[in-house]
Structures are given as C-alpha cells and as structure tokens.
N, CA, C, O and the ligand as a Tripos MOL2 file, in Angstrom:
@<TRIPOS>MOLECULE
protein
  273   271    69     0     0
PROTEIN
NO_CHARGES

@<TRIPOS>ATOM
      1 N          24.0780   11.4910  -33.8680 N.3       1 MET1
      2 CA         24.8000   10.2620  -34.2800 C.3       1 MET1
      3 C          24.3300    9.0270  -33.3920 C.2       1 MET1
      4 O          24.3070    9.1700  -32.1690 O.2       1 MET1
      5 N          23.9830    7.9100  -33.9270 N.am      2 PRO2
      6 CA         23.4830    6.8780  -33.0500 C.3       2 PRO2
      7 C          24.6490    6.3760  -32.0630 C.2       2 PRO2
      8 O          25.8520    6.4730  -32.3050 O.2       2 PRO2
      9 N          24.1310    5.8770  -31.0200 N.am      3 MET3
     10 CA         24.9980    5.3670  -30.0440 C.3       3 MET3
     11 C          25.6830    4.0140  -30.4440 C.2       3 MET3
     12 O          25.0910    3.2100  -31.1630 O.2       3 MET3
     13 N          26.8730    3.7960  -29.9880 N.am      4 ASP4
     14 CA         27.6020    2.5430  -30.3670 C.3       4 ASP4
     15 C          26.9720    1.4340  -29.4310 C.2       4 ASP4
     16 O          27.3490    1.3100  -28.2660 O.2       4 ASP4
     17 N          25.9770    0.6180  -30.0030 N.am      5 LEU5
     18 CA         25.3730   -0.4840  -29.2160 C.3       5 LEU5
     19 C          25.5170   -1.6730  -30.0900 C.2       5 LEU5
     20 O          25.1890   -1.6960  -31.2760 O.2       5 LEU5
     21 N          26.0410   -2.6800  -29.4070 N.am      6 ARG6
     22 CA         26.3320   -3.9950  -30.1260 C.3       6 ARG6
     23 C          25.5710   -5.1480  -29.3140 C.2       6 ARG6
     24 O          25.2230   -5.0660  -28.1360 O.2       6 ARG6
     25 N          25.3860   -6.2100  -30.1500 N.am      7 VAL7
     26 CA         24.7700   -7.3760  -29.5380 C.3       7 VAL7
     27 C          25.7070   -7.9380  -28.3840 C.2       7 VAL7
     28 O          26.9130   -8.0940  -28.5720 O.2       7 VAL7
     29 N          25.1220   -8.2130  -27.2570 N.am      8 GLY8
     30 CA         25.9220   -8.7770  -26.0980 C.3       8 GLY8
     31 C          26.1590   -7.5670  -25.1070 C.2       8 GLY8
     32 O          26.5770   -7.7880  -23.9710 O.2       8 GLY8
     33 N          25.9180   -6.4230  -25.5020 N.am      9 ASP9
     34 CA         26.1830   -5.3320  -24.5260 C.3       9 ASP9
     35 C          25.0920   -5.4300  -23.4500 C.2       9 ASP9
     36 O          24.0350   -6.0210  -23.6680 O.2       9 ASP9
     37 N          25.3490   -4.8950  -22.4020 N.am     10 ILE10
     38 CA         24.4380   -4.7370  -21.1830 C.3      10 ILE10
     39 C          24.3430   -3.2920  -21.0730 C.2      10 ILE10
     40 O          25.3100   -2.5480  -20.9140 O.2      10 ILE10
     41 N          22.8640   -2.8540  -21.1860 N.am     11 VAL11
     42 CA         22.6080   -1.5600  -20.8910 C.3      11 VAL11
     43 C          21.9040   -1.3540  -19.6730 C.2      11 VAL11
     44 O          21.0900   -2.1990  -19.2990 O.2      11 VAL11
     45 N          22.1460   -0.2400  -18.9590 N.am     12 GLU12
     46 CA         21.4740    0.1170  -17.7730 C.3      12 GLU12
     47 C          20.5940    1.2910  -18.1010 C.2      12 GLU12
     48 O          21.0660    2.2540  -18.7050 O.2      12 GLU12
     49 N          19.2410    1.2480  -17.7020 N.am     13 THR13
     50 CA         18.2690    2.1300  -18.1220 C.3      13 THR13
     51 C          17.8640    2.8980  -17.0070 C.2      13 THR13
     52 O          17.9860    2.4980  -15.8490 O.2      13 THR13
     53 N          17.3010    4.1830  -17.3830 N.am     14 LYS14
     54 CA         16.8760    5.0690  -16.2930 C.3      14 LYS14
     55 C          15.5390    4.5580  -15.6090 C.2      14 LYS14
     56 O          15.2930    4.6660  -14.4080 O.2      14 LYS14
     57 N          14.7060    3.9800  -16.5750 N.am     15 LYS15
     58 CA         13.4810    3.3580  -16.0620 C.3      15 LYS15
     59 C          13.6160    1.9180  -15.9180 C.2      15 LYS15
     60 O          14.2060    1.2220  -16.7440 O.2      15 LYS15
     61 N          12.9610    1.3960  -14.6680 N.am     16 GLN16
     62 CA         13.0600    0.0890  -14.3190 C.3      16 GLN16
     63 C          11.9810   -0.8010  -15.2100 C.2      16 GLN16
     64 O          10.9350   -0.3060  -15.6310 O.2      16 GLN16
     65 N          12.3000   -1.9390  -15.4010 N.am     17 HIS17
     66 CA         11.3850   -2.9140  -15.9330 C.3      17 HIS17
     67 C          10.3450   -3.2380  -14.8110 C.2      17 HIS17
     68 O          10.7340   -3.2190  -13.6440 O.2      17 HIS17
     69 N           9.0510   -3.5340  -15.1020 N.am     18 PRO18
     70 CA          8.1230   -3.8960  -13.9650 C.3      18 PRO18
     71 C           8.7070   -4.8630  -12.8490 C.2      18 PRO18
     72 O           8.2940   -4.7850  -11.6920 O.2      18 PRO18
     73 N           9.6150   -5.7150  -13.2020 N.am     19 CYS19
     74 CA         10.1770   -6.6270  -12.1900 C.3      19 CYS19
     75 C          11.0480   -5.9500  -11.3210 C.2      19 CYS19
     76 O          11.3900   -6.5220  -10.2870 O.2      19 CYS19
     77 N          11.4880   -4.7550  -11.5900 N.am     20 GLY20
     78 CA         12.3520   -3.9890  -10.6460 C.3      20 GLY20
     79 C          13.8220   -3.8860  -11.1410 C.2      20 GLY20
     80 O          14.6320   -3.1900  -10.5290 O.2      20 GLY20
     81 N          14.1590   -4.5920  -12.2650 N.am     21 ASN21
     82 CA         15.5160   -4.6060  -12.7970 C.3      21 ASN21
     83 C          15.5960   -3.5340  -13.7610 C.2      21 ASN21
     84 O          14.6300   -3.1780  -14.4370 O.2      21 ASN21
     85 N          16.9070   -2.9500  -13.8330 N.am     22 ASN22
     86 CA         17.0810   -1.9220  -15.0170 C.3      22 ASN22
     87 C          18.2930   -2.3310  -15.8210 C.2      22 ASN22
     88 O          18.9360   -1.4460  -16.3860 O.2      22 ASN22
     89 N          18.6640   -3.6030  -15.9220 N.am     23 ARG23
     90 CA         19.7500   -3.9280  -16.8160 C.3      23 ARG23
     91 C          19.2050   -4.8390  -17.8450 C.2      23 ARG23
     92 O          18.4110   -5.7160  -17.5040 O.2      23 ARG23
     93 N          19.5640   -4.7020  -19.0620 N.am     24 PHE24
     94 CA         19.1370   -5.3860  -20.1170 C.3      24 PHE24
     95 C          20.3260   -5.7530  -21.0720 C.2      24 PHE24
     96 O          21.2850   -5.0190  -21.3070 O.2      24 PHE24
     97 N          20.1040   -7.0430  -21.6000 N.am     25 GLN25
     98 CA         21.1300   -7.3450  -22.6730 C.3      25 GLN25
     99 C          20.5770   -7.2860  -24.0280 C.2      25 GLN25
    100 O          19.4370   -7.6690  -24.2880 O.2      25 GLN25
    101 N          21.4340   -6.7780  -24.9340 N.am     26 ILE26
    102 CA         21.0600   -6.5690  -26.2940 C.3      26 ILE26
    103 C          21.1940   -7.9210  -27.1420 C.2      26 ILE26
    104 O          22.2520   -8.5340  -27.2820 O.2      26 ILE26
    105 N          20.0880   -8.2530  -27.6290 N.am     27 LEU27
    106 CA         20.0980   -9.5670  -28.4410 C.3      27 LEU27
    107 C          20.1840   -9.2640  -29.9070 C.2      27 LEU27
    108 O          20.8390  -10.0120  -30.6320 O.2      27 LEU27
    109 N          19.6080   -8.2890  -30.3570 N.am     28 ARG28
    110 CA         19.5670   -7.8550  -31.7550 C.3      28 ARG28
    111 C          19.4830   -6.3600  -32.0990 C.2      28 ARG28
    112 O          18.6360   -5.6540  -31.5510 O.2      28 ARG28
    113 N          20.3040   -5.8950  -32.9530 N.am     29 THR29
    114 CA         20.3310   -4.5000  -33.2080 C.3      29 THR29
    115 C          19.7510   -4.1360  -34.6080 C.2      29 THR29
    116 O          19.7330   -5.0330  -35.4510 O.2      29 THR29
    117 N          19.3290   -3.0390  -34.8950 N.am     30 GLY30
    118 CA         18.7730   -2.4650  -36.0450 C.3      30 GLY30
    119 C          17.8880   -1.4330  -35.8150 C.2      30 GLY30
    120 O          18.1130   -0.6940  -34.8560 O.2      30 GLY30
    121 N          16.8140   -1.2210  -36.5920 N.am     31 ILE31
    122 CA         15.8600   -0.0920  -36.4160 C.3      31 ILE31
    123 C          15.1620   -0.3900  -35.0510 C.2      31 ILE31
    124 O          14.9780    0.4850  -34.2050 O.2      31 ILE31
    125 N          14.7770   -1.7420  -34.8990 N.am     32 ASP32
    126 CA         14.2430   -2.1260  -33.7440 C.3      32 ASP32
    127 C          15.2690   -3.0130  -32.9490 C.2      32 ASP32
    128 O          15.9940   -3.8080  -33.5470 O.2      32 ASP32
    129 N          15.3060   -2.8710  -31.6960 N.am     33 PHE33
    130 CA         16.2380   -3.6550  -30.9170 C.3      33 PHE33
    131 C          15.4920   -4.7310  -30.1570 C.2      33 PHE33
    132 O          14.3520   -4.5450  -29.7310 O.2      33 PHE33
    133 N          16.1480   -5.8420  -30.0010 N.am     34 ARG34
    134 CA         15.5490   -6.7880  -29.0390 C.3      34 ARG34
    135 C          16.5020   -6.8930  -27.8580 C.2      34 ARG34
    136 O          17.6960   -7.1780  -27.9510 O.2      34 ARG34
    137 N          15.8820   -6.6490  -26.8110 N.am     35 VAL35
    138 CA         16.6740   -6.7120  -25.4540 C.3      35 VAL35
    139 C          16.0470   -7.7330  -24.5740 C.2      35 VAL35
    140 O          14.8540   -8.0170  -24.6770 O.2      35 VAL35
    141 N          16.8270   -8.2750  -23.7270 N.am     36 LYS36
    142 CA         16.4050   -9.1590  -22.6530 C.3      36 LYS36
    143 C          16.6960   -8.5880  -21.1940 C.2      36 LYS36
    144 O          17.7920   -8.2040  -20.7880 O.2      36 LYS36
    145 N          15.4540   -8.6070  -20.4630 N.am     37 CYS37
    146 CA         15.6010   -8.0960  -19.1640 C.3      37 CYS37
    147 C          16.4370   -9.2510  -18.2850 C.2      37 CYS37
    148 O          16.1270  -10.4430  -18.2880 O.2      37 CYS37
    149 N          17.4660   -8.7250  -17.5910 N.am     38 LEU38
    150 CA         18.3080   -9.5410  -16.8420 C.3      38 LEU38
    151 C          17.6600  -10.0040  -15.4510 C.2      38 LEU38
    152 O          18.1630  -10.8540  -14.7160 O.2      38 LEU38
    153 N          16.5240   -9.3490  -15.2150 N.am     39 GLY39
    154 CA         15.8430   -9.6970  -13.8930 C.3      39 GLY39
    155 C          14.9260  -10.8110  -14.1560 C.2      39 GLY39
    156 O          14.9200  -11.7650  -13.3770 O.2      39 GLY39
    157 N          14.0890  -10.7830  -15.2570 N.am     40 CYS40
    158 CA         13.0930  -11.7950  -15.3310 C.3      40 CYS40
    159 C          13.0590  -12.5640  -16.6850 C.2      40 CYS40
    160 O          12.1840  -13.3770  -16.9840 O.2      40 CYS40
    161 N          14.1400  -12.2040  -17.4870 N.am     41 ASP41
    162 CA         14.5170  -12.8970  -18.8060 C.3      41 ASP41
    163 C          13.4220  -12.6660  -19.7820 C.2      41 ASP41
    164 O          13.3140  -13.4410  -20.7320 O.2      41 ASP41
    165 N          12.5750  -11.6390  -19.6330 N.am     42 LYS42
    166 CA         11.6280  -11.4340  -20.5880 C.3      42 LYS42
    167 C          12.2210  -10.5620  -21.6930 C.2      42 LYS42
    168 O          12.9440   -9.6040  -21.4190 O.2      42 LYS42
    169 N          11.8900  -10.9250  -23.0180 N.am     43 GLN43
    170 CA         12.4500  -10.2510  -24.1820 C.3      43 GLN43
    171 C          11.5760   -9.2300  -24.7440 C.2      43 GLN43
    172 O          10.3850   -9.4780  -24.9310 O.2      43 GLN43
    173 N          12.0830   -8.1110  -25.0210 N.am     44 ILE44
    174 CA         11.2710   -6.9470  -25.4920 C.3      44 ILE44
    175 C          11.8050   -6.3970  -26.8200 C.2      44 ILE44
    176 O          13.0110   -6.3840  -27.0690 O.2      44 ILE44
    177 N          10.9710   -5.9920  -27.5730 N.am     45 TRP45
    178 CA         11.2910   -5.2730  -28.8790 C.3      45 TRP45
    179 C          11.1980   -3.7990  -28.5110 C.2      45 TRP45
    180 O          10.2420   -3.4040  -27.8440 O.2      45 TRP45
    181 N          12.1430   -2.9820  -28.9170 N.am     46 ILE46
    182 CA         12.0660   -1.5240  -28.6430 C.3      46 ILE46
    183 C          12.7210   -0.7410  -29.7340 C.2      46 ILE46
    184 O          13.8140   -1.1030  -30.1710 O.2      46 ILE46
    185 N          12.1100    0.3080  -30.1910 N.am     47 GLU47
    186 CA         12.8290    1.1000  -31.2780 C.3      47 GLU47
    187 C          14.0760    1.7680  -30.7940 C.2      47 GLU47
    188 O          14.1090    2.2220  -29.6500 O.2      47 GLU47
    189 N          15.0860    1.8550  -31.5850 N.am     48 ARG48
    190 CA         16.3550    2.3710  -31.2210 C.3      48 ARG48
    191 C          16.4000    3.7330  -30.4760 C.2      48 ARG48
    192 O          17.0600    3.8880  -29.4480 O.2      48 ARG48
    193 N          15.6720    4.6890  -31.0430 N.am     49 PRO49
    194 CA         15.5750    6.0900  -30.4190 C.3      49 PRO49
    195 C          15.0430    5.9590  -29.0290 C.2      49 PRO49
    196 O          15.5560    6.5790  -28.0980 O.2      49 PRO49
    197 N          13.9710    5.1220  -28.8700 N.am     50 LYS50
    198 CA         13.3070    4.9640  -27.5640 C.3      50 LYS50
    199 C          14.3980    4.3180  -26.4910 C.2      50 LYS50
    200 O          14.5190    4.7350  -25.3400 O.2      50 LYS50
    201 N          15.0500    3.4010  -26.9720 N.am     51 LEU51
    202 CA         16.0910    2.7490  -26.1450 C.3      51 LEU51
    203 C          17.1940    3.7290  -25.7310 C.2      51 LEU51
    204 O          17.5500    3.8920  -24.5640 O.2      51 LEU51
    205 N          17.7070    4.3760  -26.8080 N.am     52 GLU52
    206 CA         18.8240    5.3460  -26.5510 C.3      52 GLU52
    207 C          18.4710    6.2770  -25.5640 C.2      52 GLU52
    208 O          19.2780    6.5270  -24.6680 O.2      52 GLU52
    209 N          17.2560    6.8860  -25.6090 N.am     53 LYS53
    210 CA         16.8240    7.7910  -24.5290 C.3      53 LYS53
    211 C          16.8490    7.2940  -23.1700 C.2      53 LYS53
    212 O          17.0750    8.0280  -22.2080 O.2      53 LYS53
    213 N          16.6070    5.9960  -23.0800 N.am     54 ARG54
    214 CA         16.5380    5.5100  -21.6860 C.3      54 ARG54
    215 C          17.8070    4.9340  -21.1480 C.2      54 ARG54
    216 O          17.8950    4.6240  -19.9600 O.2      54 ARG54
    217 N          18.8080    4.7790  -22.0060 N.am     55 ILE55
    218 CA         20.1190    4.3500  -21.4680 C.3      55 ILE55
    219 C          20.7860    5.2550  -20.6390 C.2      55 ILE55
    220 O          20.8040    6.4540  -20.9170 O.2      55 ILE55
    221 N          21.4030    4.7470  -19.5260 N.am     56 LYS56
    222 CA         22.1280    5.4690  -18.5160 C.3      56 LYS56
    223 C          23.6310    5.0570  -18.6570 C.2      56 LYS56
    224 O          24.5580    5.8470  -18.4760 O.2      56 LYS56
    225 N          23.7840    3.7050  -19.0060 N.am     57 LYS57
    226 CA         25.1460    3.2400  -19.0240 C.3      57 LYS57
    227 C          25.2470    2.0160  -19.8840 C.2      57 LYS57
    228 O          24.3440    1.1810  -19.8390 O.2      57 LYS57
    229 N          26.3020    1.8540  -20.6760 N.am     58 VAL58
    230 CA         26.5260    0.6600  -21.4710 C.3      58 VAL58
    231 C          27.7300   -0.0240  -21.0530 C.2      58 VAL58
    232 O          28.8180    0.5380  -20.9250 O.2      58 VAL58
    233 N          27.4860   -1.3830  -20.8200 N.am     59 GLU59
    234 CA         28.6700   -2.1610  -20.3390 C.3      59 GLU59
    235 C          28.9070   -3.1690  -21.4800 C.2      59 GLU59
    236 O          27.9870   -3.8490  -21.9360 O.2      59 GLU59
    237 N          30.2210   -3.2410  -21.9410 N.am     60 ARG60
    238 CA         30.5780   -4.2750  -22.9590 C.3      60 ARG60
    239 C          31.4390   -5.2560  -22.1940 C.2      60 ARG60
    240 O          32.5490   -4.9640  -21.7500 O.2      60 ARG60
    241 N          30.8150   -6.5250  -22.0580 N.am     61 SER61
    242 CA         31.5250   -7.3840  -21.3020 C.3      61 SER61
    243 C          32.8670   -7.9580  -21.7630 C.2      61 SER61
    244 O          33.8140   -8.1590  -21.0020 O.2      61 SER61
    245 N          32.8610   -8.1990  -23.0570 N.am     62 GLU62
    246 CA         34.2180   -8.8260  -23.6220 C.3      62 GLU62
    247 C          35.3220   -8.0160  -23.2340 C.2      62 GLU62
    248 O          36.3520   -8.5380  -22.8070 O.2      62 GLU62
    249 N          35.1830   -6.6640  -23.3590 N.am     63 GLU63
    250 CA         36.4440   -5.8520  -23.1530 C.3      63 GLU63
    251 C          36.3680   -5.2780  -21.7920 C.2      63 GLU63
    252 O          37.2340   -4.4700  -21.4560 O.2      63 GLU63
    253 N          35.4420   -5.6020  -20.9890 N.am     64 LYS64
    254 CA         35.3610   -5.1170  -19.5020 C.3      64 LYS64
    255 C          35.4540   -3.7040  -19.4400 C.2      64 LYS64
    256 O          36.1970   -3.2170  -18.5880 O.2      64 LYS64
    257 N          34.7820   -2.9290  -20.2490 N.am     65 GLN65
    258 CA         34.7720   -1.4850  -20.1860 C.3      65 GLN65
    259 C          33.4530   -0.8020  -20.1440 C.2      65 GLN65
    260 O          32.4660   -1.2420  -20.7350 O.2      65 GLN65
    261 N          33.4600    0.2130  -19.4760 N.am     66 ILE66
    262 CA         32.2500    1.0160  -19.4500 C.3      66 ILE66
    263 C          32.3140    2.1960  -20.4780 C.2      66 ILE66
    264 O          33.2510    2.9940  -20.4560 O.2      66 ILE66
    265 N          31.3570    2.2750  -21.3190 N.am     67 ILE67
    266 CA         31.4830    3.1750  -22.4050 C.3      67 ILE67
    267 C          30.9330    4.4900  -21.9610 C.2      67 ILE67
    268 O          31.5320    5.5230  -22.2620 O.2      67 ILE67
    269 N          29.7520    4.5200  -21.2150 N.am     68 LYS68
    270 CA         29.1750    5.7220  -20.8410 C.3      68 LYS68
    271 C          28.6610    5.7490  -19.4850 C.2      68 LYS68
    272 O          28.1270    6.7680  -19.0470 O.2      68 LYS68
    273 ZN         12.1280   -7.7360  -15.9760 Zn       69 ZN69
@<TRIPOS>BOND
     1     1     2 1
     2     2     3 1
     3     3     4 2
     4     3     5 am
     5     5     6 1
     6     6     7 1
     7     7     8 2
     8     7     9 am
     9     9    10 1
    10    10    11 1
    11    11    12 2
    12    11    13 am
    13    13    14 1
    14    14    15 1
    15    15    16 2
    16    15    17 am
    17    17    18 1
    18    18    19 1
    19    19    20 2
    20    19    21 am
    21    21    22 1
    22    22    23 1
    23    23    24 2
    24    23    25 am
    25    25    26 1
    26    26    27 1
    27    27    28 2
    28    27    29 am
    29    29    30 1
    30    30    31 1
    31    31    32 2
    32    31    33 am
    33    33    34 1
    34    34    35 1
    35    35    36 2
    36    35    37 am
    37    37    38 1
    38    38    39 1
    39    39    40 2
    40    39    41 am
    41    41    42 1
    42    42    43 1
    43    43    44 2
    44    43    45 am
    45    45    46 1
    46    46    47 1
    47    47    48 2
    48    47    49 am
    49    49    50 1
    50    50    51 1
    51    51    52 2
    52    51    53 am
    53    53    54 1
    54    54    55 1
    55    55    56 2
    56    55    57 am
    57    57    58 1
    58    58    59 1
    59    59    60 2
    60    59    61 am
    61    61    62 1
    62    62    63 1
    63    63    64 2
    64    63    65 am
    65    65    66 1
    66    66    67 1
    67    67    68 2
    68    67    69 am
    69    69    70 1
    70    70    71 1
    71    71    72 2
    72    71    73 am
    73    73    74 1
    74    74    75 1
    75    75    76 2
    76    75    77 am
    77    77    78 1
    78    78    79 1
    79    79    80 2
    80    79    81 am
    81    81    82 1
    82    82    83 1
    83    83    84 2
    84    83    85 am
    85    85    86 1
    86    86    87 1
    87    87    88 2
    88    87    89 am
    89    89    90 1
    90    90    91 1
    91    91    92 2
    92    91    93 am
    93    93    94 1
    94    94    95 1
    95    95    96 2
    96    95    97 am
    97    97    98 1
    98    98    99 1
    99    99   100 2
   100    99   101 am
   101   101   102 1
   102   102   103 1
   103   103   104 2
   104   103   105 am
   105   105   106 1
   106   106   107 1
   107   107   108 2
   108   107   109 am
   109   109   110 1
   110   110   111 1
   111   111   112 2
   112   111   113 am
   113   113   114 1
   114   114   115 1
   115   115   116 2
   116   115   117 am
   117   117   118 1
   118   118   119 1
   119   119   120 2
   120   119   121 am
   121   121   122 1
   122   122   123 1
   123   123   124 2
   124   123   125 am
   125   125   126 1
   126   126   127 1
   127   127   128 2
   128   127   129 am
   129   129   130 1
   130   130   131 1
   131   131   132 2
   132   131   133 am
   133   133   134 1
   134   134   135 1
   135   135   136 2
   136   135   137 am
   137   137   138 1
   138   138   139 1
   139   139   140 2
   140   139   141 am
   141   141   142 1
   142   142   143 1
   143   143   144 2
   144   143   145 am
   145   145   146 1
   146   146   147 1
   147   147   148 2
   148   147   149 am
   149   149   150 1
   150   150   151 1
   151   151   152 2
   152   151   153 am
   153   153   154 1
   154   154   155 1
   155   155   156 2
   156   155   157 am
   157   157   158 1
   158   158   159 1
   159   159   160 2
   160   159   161 am
   161   161   162 1
   162   162   163 1
   163   163   164 2
   164   163   165 am
   165   165   166 1
   166   166   167 1
   167   167   168 2
   168   167   169 am
   169   169   170 1
   170   170   171 1
   171   171   172 2
   172   171   173 am
   173   173   174 1
   174   174   175 1
   175   175   176 2
   176   175   177 am
   177   177   178 1
   178   178   179 1
   179   179   180 2
   180   179   181 am
   181   181   182 1
   182   182   183 1
   183   183   184 2
   184   183   185 am
   185   185   186 1
   186   186   187 1
   187   187   188 2
   188   187   189 am
   189   189   190 1
   190   190   191 1
   191   191   192 2
   192   191   193 am
   193   193   194 1
   194   194   195 1
   195   195   196 2
   196   195   197 am
   197   197   198 1
   198   198   199 1
   199   199   200 2
   200   199   201 am
   201   201   202 1
   202   202   203 1
   203   203   204 2
   204   203   205 am
   205   205   206 1
   206   206   207 1
   207   207   208 2
   208   207   209 am
   209   209   210 1
   210   210   211 1
   211   211   212 2
   212   211   213 am
   213   213   214 1
   214   214   215 1
   215   215   216 2
   216   215   217 am
   217   217   218 1
   218   218   219 1
   219   219   220 2
   220   219   221 am
   221   221   222 1
   222   222   223 1
   223   223   224 2
   224   223   225 am
   225   225   226 1
   226   226   227 1
   227   227   228 2
   228   227   229 am
   229   229   230 1
   230   230   231 1
   231   231   232 2
   232   231   233 am
   233   233   234 1
   234   234   235 1
   235   235   236 2
   236   235   237 am
   237   237   238 1
   238   238   239 1
   239   239   240 2
   240   239   241 am
   241   241   242 1
   242   242   243 1
   243   243   244 2
   244   243   245 am
   245   245   246 1
   246   246   247 1
   247   247   248 2
   248   247   249 am
   249   249   250 1
   250   250   251 1
   251   251   252 2
   252   251   253 am
   253   253   254 1
   254   254   255 1
   255   255   256 2
   256   255   257 am
   257   257   258 1
   258   258   259 1
   259   259   260 2
   260   259   261 am
   261   261   262 1
   262   262   263 1
   263   263   264 2
   264   263   265 am
   265   265   266 1
   266   266   267 1
   267   267   268 2
   268   267   269 am
   269   269   270 1
   270   270   271 1
   271   271   272 2
@<TRIPOS>SUBSTRUCTURE
     1 MET1         2 RESIDUE 1 A MET
     2 PRO2         6 RESIDUE 1 A PRO
     3 MET3        10 RESIDUE 1 A MET
     4 ASP4        14 RESIDUE 1 A ASP
     5 LEU5        18 RESIDUE 1 A LEU
     6 ARG6        22 RESIDUE 1 A ARG
     7 VAL7        26 RESIDUE 1 A VAL
     8 GLY8        30 RESIDUE 1 A GLY
     9 ASP9        34 RESIDUE 1 A ASP
    10 ILE10       38 RESIDUE 1 A ILE
    11 VAL11       42 RESIDUE 1 A VAL
    12 GLU12       46 RESIDUE 1 A GLU
    13 THR13       50 RESIDUE 1 A THR
    14 LYS14       54 RESIDUE 1 A LYS
    15 LYS15       58 RESIDUE 1 A LYS
    16 GLN16       62 RESIDUE 1 A GLN
    17 HIS17       66 RESIDUE 1 A HIS
    18 PRO18       70 RESIDUE 1 A PRO
    19 CYS19       74 RESIDUE 1 A CYS
    20 GLY20       78 RESIDUE 1 A GLY
    21 ASN21       82 RESIDUE 1 A ASN
    22 ASN22       86 RESIDUE 1 A ASN
    23 ARG23       90 RESIDUE 1 A ARG
    24 PHE24       94 RESIDUE 1 A PHE
    25 GLN25       98 RESIDUE 1 A GLN
    26 ILE26      102 RESIDUE 1 A ILE
    27 LEU27      106 RESIDUE 1 A LEU
    28 ARG28      110 RESIDUE 1 A ARG
    29 THR29      114 RESIDUE 1 A THR
    30 GLY30      118 RESIDUE 1 A GLY
    31 ILE31      122 RESIDUE 1 A ILE
    32 ASP32      126 RESIDUE 1 A ASP
    33 PHE33      130 RESIDUE 1 A PHE
    34 ARG34      134 RESIDUE 1 A ARG
    35 VAL35      138 RESIDUE 1 A VAL
    36 LYS36      142 RESIDUE 1 A LYS
    37 CYS37      146 RESIDUE 1 A CYS
    38 LEU38      150 RESIDUE 1 A LEU
    39 GLY39      154 RESIDUE 1 A GLY
    40 CYS40      158 RESIDUE 1 A CYS
    41 ASP41      162 RESIDUE 1 A ASP
    42 LYS42      166 RESIDUE 1 A LYS
    43 GLN43      170 RESIDUE 1 A GLN
    44 ILE44      174 RESIDUE 1 A ILE
    45 TRP45      178 RESIDUE 1 A TRP
    46 ILE46      182 RESIDUE 1 A ILE
    47 GLU47      186 RESIDUE 1 A GLU
    48 ARG48      190 RESIDUE 1 A ARG
    49 PRO49      194 RESIDUE 1 A PRO
    50 LYS50      198 RESIDUE 1 A LYS
    51 LEU51      202 RESIDUE 1 A LEU
    52 GLU52      206 RESIDUE 1 A GLU
    53 LYS53      210 RESIDUE 1 A LYS
    54 ARG54      214 RESIDUE 1 A ARG
    55 ILE55      218 RESIDUE 1 A ILE
    56 LYS56      222 RESIDUE 1 A LYS
    57 LYS57      226 RESIDUE 1 A LYS
    58 VAL58      230 RESIDUE 1 A VAL
    59 GLU59      234 RESIDUE 1 A GLU
    60 ARG60      238 RESIDUE 1 A ARG
    61 SER61      242 RESIDUE 1 A SER
    62 GLU62      246 RESIDUE 1 A GLU
    63 GLU63      250 RESIDUE 1 A GLU
    64 LYS64      254 RESIDUE 1 A LYS
    65 GLN65      258 RESIDUE 1 A GLN
    66 ILE66      262 RESIDUE 1 A ILE
    67 ILE67      266 RESIDUE 1 A ILE
    68 LYS68      270 RESIDUE 1 A LYS
    69 ZN69       273 GROUP 0 **** ****
C-alpha cells in the first residue's frame, strides 16, 4: 500500500542531499513526486517508490503530527 504523502508534508530521508540536508518538502504528488530540499531550495523530481524507500519520517505541519 502506498504511503500517505501529501503536498506540504516534510519528509526526512535516510540519505542526505549533497548539501548535507535530509529534509524535503513535497510540492507535487503522483507517479513522480516533486520535492524541494529545505537546505538549498533545489527542486527534484523523484519516482514515488524511490522516495518511499528513502523516507525515514513524515511531518505534516498543519496538524503538527508525526506520522512515522
Ligand atoms: Zn540540498
């Protein structure tokens, strides 16, 4: 079952971005996700399965809760 990921969620990944940051904001969902690195503001397209595998934690800001 696919993970519950929504636009605006912040995901923490196991692997760091080259800038040293490991938190990304989801900008677009779908087969391919568009995420923004919160360290350097770079936007990346990534396939959903690849992203899901790398996620360590999801933060949903509006509800102030940690899903995983
Ligand atoms: Zn970065």
